[in-house]
Biopython code that builds the backbone (N, CA, C, O; Angstrom):
import numpy as np
from Bio.PDB.StructureBuilder import StructureBuilder

atoms = [
    (1, "MET", "N", (94.447, 49.758, -28.162)),
    (1, "MET", "CA", (93.141, 49.776, -27.450)),
    (1, "MET", "C", (92.627, 48.328, -27.407)),
    (1, "MET", "O", (92.983, 47.489, -28.235)),
    (2, "HIS", "N", (91.756, 48.073, -26.382)),
    (2, "HIS", "CA", (91.173, 46.808, -26.222)),
    (2, "HIS", "C", (89.619, 46.949, -26.215)),
    (2, "HIS", "O", (89.098, 47.896, -25.627)),
    (3, "PHE", "N", (88.932, 46.077, -26.821)),
    (3, "PHE", "CA", (87.465, 46.069, -26.672)),
    (3, "PHE", "C", (87.225, 45.070, -25.500)),
    (3, "PHE", "O", (87.602, 43.900, -25.570)),
    (4, "ILE", "N", (86.618, 45.556, -24.484)),
    (4, "ILE", "CA", (86.355, 44.722, -23.328)),
    (4, "ILE", "C", (84.850, 44.854, -23.017)),
    (4, "ILE", "O", (84.295, 45.952, -22.961)),
    (5, "LEU", "N", (84.182, 43.613, -22.807)),
    (5, "LEU", "CA", (82.773, 43.603, -22.436)),
    (5, "LEU", "C", (82.870, 43.304, -20.866)),
    (5, "LEU", "O", (83.476, 42.324, -20.434)),
    (6, "VAL", "N", (82.273, 44.160, -20.119)),
    (6, "VAL", "CA", (82.264, 44.041, -18.593)),
    (6, "VAL", "C", (80.826, 43.762, -18.161)),
    (6, "VAL", "O", (79.860, 44.448, -18.494)),
    (7, "THR", "N", (80.789, 42.659, -17.366)),
    (7, "THR", "CA", (79.507, 42.360, -16.761)),
    (7, "THR", "C", (79.599, 42.187, -15.315)),
    (7, "THR", "O", (80.637, 41.778, -14.795)),
    (8, "TYR", "N", (78.507, 42.496, -14.612)),
    (8, "TYR", "CA", (78.656, 42.390, -13.202)),
    (8, "TYR", "C", (77.363, 41.931, -12.546)),
    (8, "TYR", "O", (76.262, 42.150, -13.051)),
    (9, "ASP", "N", (77.551, 41.261, -11.360)),
    (9, "ASP", "CA", (76.335, 40.703, -10.632)),
    (9, "ASP", "C", (76.658, 41.028, -9.126)),
    (9, "ASP", "O", (77.439, 40.355, -8.453)),
    (10, "ILE", "N", (76.014, 42.068, -8.694)),
    (10, "ILE", "CA", (76.345, 42.581, -7.364)),
    (10, "ILE", "C", (74.994, 42.598, -6.518)),
    (10, "ILE", "O", (73.973, 43.116, -6.970)),
    (11, "GLU", "N", (75.049, 42.020, -5.306)),
    (11, "GLU", "CA", (73.831, 41.871, -4.608)),
    (11, "GLU", "C", (73.388, 43.219, -3.988)),
    (11, "GLU", "O", (72.191, 43.504, -4.031)),
    (12, "ASN", "N", (74.239, 44.035, -3.437)),
    (12, "ASN", "CA", (73.974, 45.211, -2.714)),
    (12, "ASN", "C", (73.586, 46.355, -3.635)),
    (12, "ASN", "O", (74.357, 46.653, -4.548)),
    (13, "ASP", "N", (72.519, 46.977, -3.476)),
    (13, "ASP", "CA", (72.102, 48.119, -4.368)),
    (13, "ASP", "C", (73.081, 49.269, -4.316)),
    (13, "ASP", "O", (73.354, 49.908, -5.333)),
    (14, "ARG", "N", (73.573, 49.516, -3.220)),
    (14, "ARG", "CA", (74.458, 50.747, -3.045)),
    (14, "ARG", "C", (75.804, 50.492, -3.894)),
    (14, "ARG", "O", (76.271, 51.313, -4.684)),
    (15, "ARG", "N", (76.330, 49.289, -3.624)),
    (15, "ARG", "CA", (77.612, 48.933, -4.321)),
    (15, "ARG", "C", (77.371, 48.827, -5.759)),
    (15, "ARG", "O", (78.192, 49.305, -6.541)),
    (16, "ARG", "N", (76.201, 48.177, -6.217)),
    (16, "ARG", "CA", (75.831, 47.995, -7.599)),
    (16, "ARG", "C", (75.764, 49.403, -8.312)),
    (16, "ARG", "O", (76.231, 49.556, -9.441)),
    (17, "THR", "N", (75.186, 50.380, -7.634)),
    (17, "THR", "CA", (75.040, 51.691, -8.202)),
    (17, "THR", "C", (76.420, 52.391, -8.370)),
    (17, "THR", "O", (76.661, 53.094, -9.351)),
    (18, "LYS", "N", (77.274, 52.178, -7.417)),
    (18, "LYS", "CA", (78.625, 52.712, -7.492)),
    (18, "LYS", "C", (79.406, 52.074, -8.692)),
    (18, "LYS", "O", (80.060, 52.744, -9.491)),
    (19, "ILE", "N", (79.289, 50.883, -8.733)),
    (19, "ILE", "CA", (80.087, 50.101, -9.895)),
    (19, "ILE", "C", (79.473, 50.565, -11.256)),
    (19, "ILE", "O", (80.226, 50.724, -12.217)),
    (20, "HIS", "N", (78.249, 50.766, -11.357)),
    (20, "HIS", "CA", (77.610, 51.280, -12.549)),
    (20, "HIS", "C", (78.157, 52.673, -12.848)),
    (20, "HIS", "O", (78.538, 52.952, -13.984)),
    (21, "LYS", "N", (78.200, 53.544, -11.853)),
    (21, "LYS", "CA", (78.799, 54.927, -12.137)),
    (21, "LYS", "C", (80.165, 54.866, -12.635)),
    (21, "LYS", "O", (80.514, 55.530, -13.611)),
    (22, "ILE", "N", (81.018, 54.026, -11.946)),
    (22, "ILE", "CA", (82.434, 53.937, -12.371)),
    (22, "ILE", "C", (82.440, 53.473, -13.821)),
    (22, "ILE", "O", (83.076, 54.115, -14.657)),
    (23, "LEU", "N", (81.749, 52.371, -14.152)),
    (23, "LEU", "CA", (81.790, 51.938, -15.503)),
    (23, "LEU", "C", (81.290, 52.917, -16.542)),
    (23, "LEU", "O", (81.790, 52.919, -17.667)),
    (24, "SER", "N", (80.286, 53.778, -16.190)),
    (24, "SER", "CA", (79.871, 54.711, -17.007)),
    (24, "SER", "C", (80.888, 55.736, -17.542)),
    (24, "SER", "O", (80.721, 56.339, -18.602)),
    (25, "ASN", "N", (81.977, 55.893, -16.717)),
    (25, "ASN", "CA", (83.159, 56.790, -17.132)),
    (25, "ASN", "C", (84.129, 55.993, -18.069)),
    (25, "ASN", "O", (85.051, 56.580, -18.636)),
    (26, "PHE", "N", (83.924, 54.720, -18.219)),
    (26, "PHE", "CA", (84.894, 53.943, -19.000)),
    (26, "PHE", "C", (84.297, 53.376, -20.265)),
    (26, "PHE", "O", (85.030, 53.015, -21.186)),
    (27, "GLY", "N", (82.927, 53.287, -20.331)),
    (27, "GLY", "CA", (82.424, 52.616, -21.533)),
    (27, "GLY", "C", (80.924, 52.956, -21.718)),
    (27, "GLY", "O", (80.435, 53.916, -21.121)),
    (28, "THR", "N", (80.192, 52.170, -22.546)),
    (28, "THR", "CA", (78.757, 52.370, -22.816)),
    (28, "THR", "C", (77.930, 51.289, -22.328)),
    (28, "THR", "O", (78.133, 50.128, -22.682)),
    (29, "ALA", "N", (76.987, 51.626, -21.515)),
    (29, "ALA", "CA", (76.028, 50.656, -21.019)),
    (29, "ALA", "C", (75.130, 50.156, -22.107)),
    (29, "ALA", "O", (74.458, 50.951, -22.764)),
    (30, "VAL", "N", (75.093, 48.773, -22.337)),
    (30, "VAL", "CA", (74.245, 48.207, -23.324)),
    (30, "VAL", "C", (73.091, 47.489, -22.631)),
    (30, "VAL", "O", (72.061, 47.200, -23.241)),
    (31, "GLN", "N", (73.284, 47.209, -21.346)),
    (31, "GLN", "CA", (72.225, 46.835, -20.354)),
    (31, "GLN", "C", (72.740, 47.364, -18.984)),
    (31, "GLN", "O", (73.900, 47.756, -18.856)),
    (32, "TYR", "N", (71.845, 47.363, -17.970)),
    (32, "TYR", "CA", (72.324, 47.895, -16.775)),
    (32, "TYR", "C", (73.582, 47.300, -16.278)),
    (32, "TYR", "O", (74.453, 48.019, -15.788)),
    (33, "SER", "N", (73.719, 46.020, -16.383)),
    (33, "SER", "CA", (74.891, 45.403, -15.843)),
    (33, "SER", "C", (75.942, 44.944, -16.970)),
    (33, "SER", "O", (76.821, 44.123, -16.709)),
    (34, "VAL", "N", (75.812, 45.463, -18.102)),
    (34, "VAL", "CA", (76.723, 45.068, -19.215)),
    (34, "VAL", "C", (77.256, 46.293, -19.823)),
    (34, "VAL", "O", (76.479, 47.186, -20.163)),
    (35, "PHE", "N", (78.573, 46.407, -19.993)),
    (35, "PHE", "CA", (79.129, 47.530, -20.544)),
    (35, "PHE", "C", (80.121, 47.140, -21.723)),
    (35, "PHE", "O", (80.845, 46.152, -21.602)),
    (36, "GLU", "N", (80.143, 47.909, -22.835)),
    (36, "GLU", "CA", (81.190, 47.761, -23.849)),
    (36, "GLU", "C", (82.155, 48.911, -23.731)),
    (36, "GLU", "O", (81.776, 50.083, -23.722)),
    (37, "CYS", "N", (83.449, 48.528, -23.638)),
    (37, "CYS", "CA", (84.513, 49.494, -23.403)),
    (37, "CYS", "C", (85.669, 49.348, -24.422)),
    (37, "CYS", "O", (86.143, 48.251, -24.719)),
    (38, "PHE", "N", (86.078, 50.486, -24.923)),
    (38, "PHE", "CA", (87.277, 50.573, -25.658)),
    (38, "PHE", "C", (88.443, 51.176, -24.771)),
    (38, "PHE", "O", (88.431, 52.387, -24.547)),
    (39, "LEU", "N", (89.386, 50.426, -24.289)),
    (39, "LEU", "CA", (90.284, 50.942, -23.285)),
    (39, "LEU", "C", (91.747, 50.593, -23.619)),
    (39, "LEU", "O", (92.066, 49.552, -24.193)),
    (40, "SER", "N", (92.589, 51.520, -23.225)),
    (40, "SER", "CA", (93.991, 51.252, -23.254)),
    (40, "SER", "C", (94.335, 50.262, -22.141)),
    (40, "SER", "O", (93.485, 49.978, -21.297)),
    (41, "GLU", "N", (95.571, 49.727, -22.119)),
    (41, "GLU", "CA", (96.003, 48.836, -21.120)),
    (41, "GLU", "C", (95.955, 49.452, -19.784)),
    (41, "GLU", "O", (95.565, 48.821, -18.801)),
    (42, "GLU", "N", (96.393, 50.827, -19.728)),
    (42, "GLU", "CA", (96.439, 51.579, -18.484)),
    (42, "GLU", "C", (94.940, 51.826, -17.969)),
    (42, "GLU", "O", (94.669, 51.745, -16.771)),
    (43, "ASP", "N", (94.044, 52.112, -18.885)),
    (43, "ASP", "CA", (92.714, 52.260, -18.525)),
    (43, "ASP", "C", (92.002, 51.023, -17.876)),
    (43, "ASP", "O", (91.165, 51.090, -16.976)),
    (44, "VAL", "N", (92.489, 49.834, -18.502)),
    (44, "VAL", "CA", (91.905, 48.630, -17.985)),
    (44, "VAL", "C", (92.337, 48.442, -16.551)),
    (44, "VAL", "O", (91.545, 48.107, -15.670)),
    (45, "ASP", "N", (93.610, 48.668, -16.348)),
    (45, "ASP", "CA", (94.184, 48.503, -14.938)),
    (45, "ASP", "C", (93.393, 49.474, -14.055)),
    (45, "ASP", "O", (92.835, 49.032, -13.050)),
    (46, "GLU", "N", (93.319, 50.671, -14.347)),
    (46, "GLU", "CA", (92.616, 51.730, -13.570)),
    (46, "GLU", "C", (91.196, 51.267, -13.257)),
    (46, "GLU", "O", (90.731, 51.322, -12.118)),
    (47, "LEU", "N", (90.548, 50.823, -14.283)),
    (47, "LEU", "CA", (89.060, 50.398, -14.088)),
    (47, "LEU", "C", (89.072, 49.295, -13.138)),
    (47, "LEU", "O", (88.301, 49.345, -12.179)),
    (48, "ARG", "N", (89.845, 48.321, -13.289)),
    (48, "ARG", "CA", (89.789, 47.039, -12.405)),
    (48, "ARG", "C", (90.101, 47.459, -10.983)),
    (48, "ARG", "O", (89.434, 47.000, -10.055)),
    (49, "LYS", "N", (91.151, 48.369, -10.766)),
    (49, "LYS", "CA", (91.420, 48.781, -9.461)),
    (49, "LYS", "C", (90.190, 49.445, -8.783)),
    (49, "LYS", "O", (89.810, 49.101, -7.664)),
    (50, "LYS", "N", (89.584, 50.418, -9.523)),
    (50, "LYS", "CA", (88.451, 51.026, -8.908)),
    (50, "LYS", "C", (87.255, 50.140, -8.613)),
    (50, "LYS", "O", (86.545, 50.271, -7.616)),
    (51, "LEU", "N", (87.090, 49.236, -9.554)),
    (51, "LEU", "CA", (85.963, 48.257, -9.284)),
    (51, "LEU", "C", (86.233, 47.320, -8.089)),
    (51, "LEU", "O", (85.358, 47.037, -7.270)),
    (52, "LYS", "N", (87.468, 46.865, -8.041)),
    (52, "LYS", "CA", (87.896, 45.942, -6.942)),
    (52, "LYS", "C", (87.661, 46.627, -5.538)),
    (52, "LYS", "O", (87.318, 45.957, -4.564)),
    (53, "LYS", "N", (87.861, 47.999, -5.478)),
    (53, "LYS", "CA", (87.638, 48.661, -4.240)),
    (53, "LYS", "C", (86.216, 48.620, -3.811)),
    (53, "LYS", "O", (85.905, 48.755, -2.627)),
    (54, "GLN", "N", (85.323, 48.429, -4.789)),
    (54, "GLN", "CA", (83.839, 48.319, -4.399)),
    (54, "GLN", "C", (83.386, 46.961, -4.012)),
    (54, "GLN", "O", (82.299, 46.786, -3.462)),
    (55, "MET", "N", (84.212, 45.994, -4.294)),
    (55, "MET", "CA", (83.827, 44.598, -3.958)),
    (55, "MET", "C", (83.881, 44.356, -2.502)),
    (55, "MET", "O", (84.697, 44.947, -1.795)),
    (56, "ASP", "N", (83.027, 43.499, -2.035)),
    (56, "ASP", "CA", (82.983, 43.247, -0.573)),
    (56, "ASP", "C", (83.285, 41.736, -0.349)),
    (56, "ASP", "O", (82.509, 40.904, -0.819)),
    (57, "PRO", "N", (84.344, 41.367, 0.325)),
    (57, "PRO", "CA", (84.748, 39.970, 0.483)),
    (57, "PRO", "C", (83.616, 39.206, 1.266)),
    (57, "PRO", "O", (83.558, 37.978, 1.201)),
    (58, "LYS", "N", (82.822, 39.852, 1.918)),
    (58, "LYS", "CA", (81.744, 39.232, 2.698)),
    (58, "LYS", "C", (80.604, 38.710, 1.702)),
    (58, "LYS", "O", (79.696, 37.991, 2.118)),
    (59, "HIS", "N", (80.693, 39.085, 0.448)),
    (59, "HIS", "CA", (79.646, 38.645, -0.572)),
    (59, "HIS", "C", (80.433, 37.925, -1.655)),
    (59, "HIS", "O", (80.684, 38.460, -2.735)),
    (60, "PRO", "N", (80.822, 36.664, -1.324)),
    (60, "PRO", "CA", (81.638, 35.934, -2.431)),
    (60, "PRO", "C", (80.838, 35.615, -3.720)),
    (60, "PRO", "O", (81.409, 35.316, -4.768)),
    (61, "GLU", "N", (79.497, 35.691, -3.598)),
    (61, "GLU", "CA", (78.593, 35.495, -4.761)),
    (61, "GLU", "C", (78.699, 36.691, -5.795)),
    (61, "GLU", "O", (78.345, 36.558, -6.967)),
    (62, "ASP", "N", (79.176, 37.790, -5.313)),
    (62, "ASP", "CA", (79.296, 39.009, -6.221)),
    (62, "ASP", "C", (80.420, 38.792, -7.261)),
    (62, "ASP", "O", (81.479, 38.256, -6.933)),
    (63, "SER", "N", (80.186, 39.193, -8.446)),
    (63, "SER", "CA", (81.351, 39.053, -9.419)),
    (63, "SER", "C", (81.286, 40.226, -10.506)),
    (63, "SER", "O", (80.235, 40.765, -10.854)),
    (64, "ILE", "N", (82.467, 40.523, -10.956)),
    (64, "ILE", "CA", (82.629, 41.302, -12.133)),
    (64, "ILE", "C", (83.504, 40.533, -13.154)),
    (64, "ILE", "O", (84.595, 40.054, -12.847)),
    (65, "ARG", "N", (82.989, 40.451, -14.310)),
    (65, "ARG", "CA", (83.740, 39.685, -15.395)),
    (65, "ARG", "C", (84.112, 40.599, -16.614)),
    (65, "ARG", "O", (83.354, 41.456, -17.068)),
    (66, "TYR", "N", (85.327, 40.327, -17.077)),
    (66, "TYR", "CA", (85.991, 41.143, -18.130)),
    (66, "TYR", "C", (86.193, 40.227, -19.313)),
    (66, "TYR", "O", (87.018, 39.319, -19.212)),
    (67, "TYR", "N", (85.530, 40.387, -20.385)),
    (67, "TYR", "CA", (85.674, 39.595, -21.520)),
    (67, "TYR", "C", (86.476, 40.487, -22.664)),
    (67, "TYR", "O", (85.895, 41.443, -23.178)),
    (68, "THR", "N", (87.683, 40.179, -23.005)),
    (68, "THR", "CA", (88.407, 40.885, -24.007)),
    (68, "THR", "C", (88.179, 40.156, -25.299)),
    (68, "THR", "O", (88.398, 38.953, -25.436)),
    (69, "LEU", "N", (87.694, 41.007, -26.304)),
    (69, "LEU", "CA", (87.314, 40.414, -27.658)),
    (69, "LEU", "C", (88.412, 40.850, -28.620)),
    (69, "LEU", "O", (88.865, 41.995, -28.623)),
    (70, "CYS", "N", (88.824, 39.860, -29.449)),
    (70, "CYS", "CA", (89.783, 40.118, -30.466)),
    (70, "CYS", "C", (89.181, 40.974, -31.606)),
    (70, "CYS", "O", (87.967, 41.172, -31.671)),
    (71, "LYS", "N", (90.032, 41.461, -32.477)),
    (71, "LYS", "CA", (89.501, 42.334, -33.553)),
    (71, "LYS", "C", (88.470, 41.641, -34.477)),
    (71, "LYS", "O", (87.452, 42.223, -34.852)),
    (72, "SER", "N", (88.771, 40.405, -34.817)),
    (72, "SER", "CA", (87.707, 39.726, -35.721)),
    (72, "SER", "C", (86.456, 39.446, -34.971)),
    (72, "SER", "O", (85.385, 39.418, -35.578)),
    (73, "CYS", "N", (86.520, 39.233, -33.665)),
    (73, "CYS", "CA", (85.265, 39.065, -32.860)),
    (73, "CYS", "C", (84.492, 40.326, -32.875)),
    (73, "CYS", "O", (83.283, 40.286, -33.103)),
    (74, "VAL", "N", (85.092, 41.422, -32.653)),
    (74, "VAL", "CA", (84.417, 42.779, -32.637)),
    (74, "VAL", "C", (83.831, 43.068, -34.050)),
    (74, "VAL", "O", (82.725, 43.597, -34.161)),
    (75, "GLU", "N", (84.548, 42.730, -35.082)),
    (75, "GLU", "CA", (84.089, 43.043, -36.439)),
    (75, "GLU", "C", (82.798, 42.171, -36.768)),
    (75, "GLU", "O", (81.975, 42.531, -37.610)),
    (76, "ASN", "N", (82.697, 41.065, -36.076)),
    (76, "ASN", "CA", (81.600, 40.139, -36.325)),
    (76, "ASN", "C", (80.411, 40.192, -35.359)),
    (76, "ASN", "O", (79.566, 39.298, -35.338)),
    (77, "VAL", "N", (80.371, 41.279, -34.551)),
    (77, "VAL", "CA", (79.262, 41.396, -33.578)),
    (77, "VAL", "C", (77.980, 41.530, -34.408)),
    (77, "VAL", "O", (77.860, 42.337, -35.330)),
    (78, "ALA", "N", (77.021, 40.661, -34.001)),
    (78, "ALA", "CA", (75.693, 40.794, -34.658)),
    (78, "ALA", "C", (74.640, 41.207, -33.684)),
    (78, "ALA", "O", (74.598, 40.706, -32.560)),
    (79, "ILE", "N", (73.768, 42.133, -34.097)),
    (79, "ILE", "CA", (72.845, 42.649, -33.176)),
    (79, "ILE", "C", (71.461, 42.541, -33.915)),
    (79, "ILE", "O", (71.334, 42.811, -35.109)),
    (80, "ASP", "N", (70.465, 42.136, -33.127)),
    (80, "ASP", "CA", (69.139, 42.179, -33.547)),
    (80, "ASP", "C", (68.428, 43.261, -32.639)),
    (80, "ASP", "O", (68.621, 43.330, -31.426)),
    (81, "GLY", "N", (67.697, 43.989, -33.254)),
    (81, "GLY", "CA", (67.038, 45.210, -32.529)),
    (81, "GLY", "C", (67.438, 46.470, -33.112)),
    (81, "GLY", "O", (68.000, 46.564, -34.203)),
    (82, "ASN", "N", (67.118, 47.497, -32.310)),
    (82, "ASN", "CA", (67.229, 48.900, -32.803)),
    (82, "ASN", "C", (68.515, 49.580, -32.196)),
    (82, "ASN", "O", (68.748, 50.756, -32.479)),
    (83, "ARG", "N", (69.290, 48.923, -31.430)),
    (83, "ARG", "CA", (70.375, 49.608, -30.730)),
    (83, "ARG", "C", (71.663, 49.295, -31.687)),
    (83, "ARG", "O", (71.976, 48.142, -31.982)),
    (84, "ASP", "N", (72.351, 50.412, -32.125)),
    (84, "ASP", "CA", (73.518, 50.286, -32.943)),
    (84, "ASP", "C", (74.718, 49.942, -32.139)),
    (84, "ASP", "O", (74.820, 50.220, -30.944)),
    (85, "PHE", "N", (75.677, 49.289, -32.879)),
    (85, "PHE", "CA", (76.943, 48.963, -32.310)),
    (85, "PHE", "C", (77.936, 49.824, -33.001)),
    (85, "PHE", "O", (78.240, 49.595, -34.172)),
    (86, "ARG", "N", (78.478, 50.849, -32.295)),
    (86, "ARG", "CA", (79.331, 51.841, -32.959)),
    (86, "ARG", "C", (80.778, 51.600, -32.433)),
    (86, "ARG", "O", (81.037, 51.500, -31.233)),
    (87, "ILE", "N", (81.662, 51.519, -33.392)),
    (87, "ILE", "CA", (83.102, 51.313, -33.018)),
    (87, "ILE", "C", (83.702, 52.762, -33.224)),
    (87, "ILE", "O", (83.730, 53.285, -34.338)),
    (88, "GLU", "N", (84.154, 53.347, -32.142)),
    (88, "GLU", "CA", (84.754, 54.635, -32.214)),
    (88, "GLU", "C", (86.199, 54.567, -32.215)),
    (88, "GLU", "O", (86.761, 53.956, -31.306)),
    (89, "GLY", "N", (86.902, 55.159, -33.186)),
    (89, "GLY", "CA", (88.373, 54.983, -33.216)),
    (89, "GLY", "C", (89.015, 56.314, -33.062)),
    (89, "GLY", "O", (88.340, 57.278, -32.698)),
    (90, "PRO", "N", (90.340, 56.422, -33.331)),
    (90, "PRO", "CA", (91.078, 55.240, -33.784)),
    (90, "PRO", "C", (91.464, 54.360, -32.648)),
    (90, "PRO", "O", (91.571, 54.837, -31.518)),
    (91, "PHE", "N", (91.679, 53.093, -32.890)),
    (91, "PHE", "CA", (92.113, 52.051, -31.940)),
    (91, "PHE", "C", (92.661, 50.846, -32.625)),
    (91, "PHE", "O", (92.385, 50.661, -33.810)),
    (92, "ILE", "N", (93.385, 50.048, -31.995)),
    (92, "ILE", "CA", (93.886, 48.906, -32.418)),
    (92, "ILE", "C", (93.456, 47.780, -31.436)),
    (92, "ILE", "O", (93.746, 47.863, -30.243)),
    (93, "ILE", "N", (92.783, 46.758, -31.929)),
    (93, "ILE", "CA", (92.344, 45.727, -31.060)),
    (93, "ILE", "C", (93.296, 44.510, -31.264)),
    (93, "ILE", "O", (93.367, 43.985, -32.375)),
    (94, "SER", "N", (94.018, 44.059, -30.224)),
    (94, "SER", "CA", (94.908, 42.954, -30.465)),
    (94, "SER", "C", (94.356, 41.676, -30.070)),
    (94, "SER", "O", (95.014, 40.646, -30.221)),
]
sb = StructureBuilder()
sb.init_structure("model")
sb.init_model(0)
sb.init_chain("A")
sb.init_seg("    ")
for serial, (resi, resn, name, xyz) in enumerate(atoms, 1):
    if name == "N":
        sb.init_residue(resn, " ", resi, " ")
    sb.init_atom(name, np.array(xyz, "f"), 0.0, 1.0, " ", f" {name:<3s}", serial, name[0])
structure = sb.get_structure()
């Protein structure tokens, strides 16, 4: 499994809502446009395919970014505030 932080900046409300709904099936929203996801390689591929279908080439300023964090990075996540960071397993982060 991989820990992936997914962020997006989509101009169009309708496409942005669709992207949010897709991501909701793969991870946990920590802000409206930021998701934490624990995914297998196959799930990462599926997620990216689904999200790419929502992208509109007419809007080159739109973006979706995928940050894969290593195990030690995930173990050292620091949070200020009331929202917990829960690692649900079992998983292996490479």
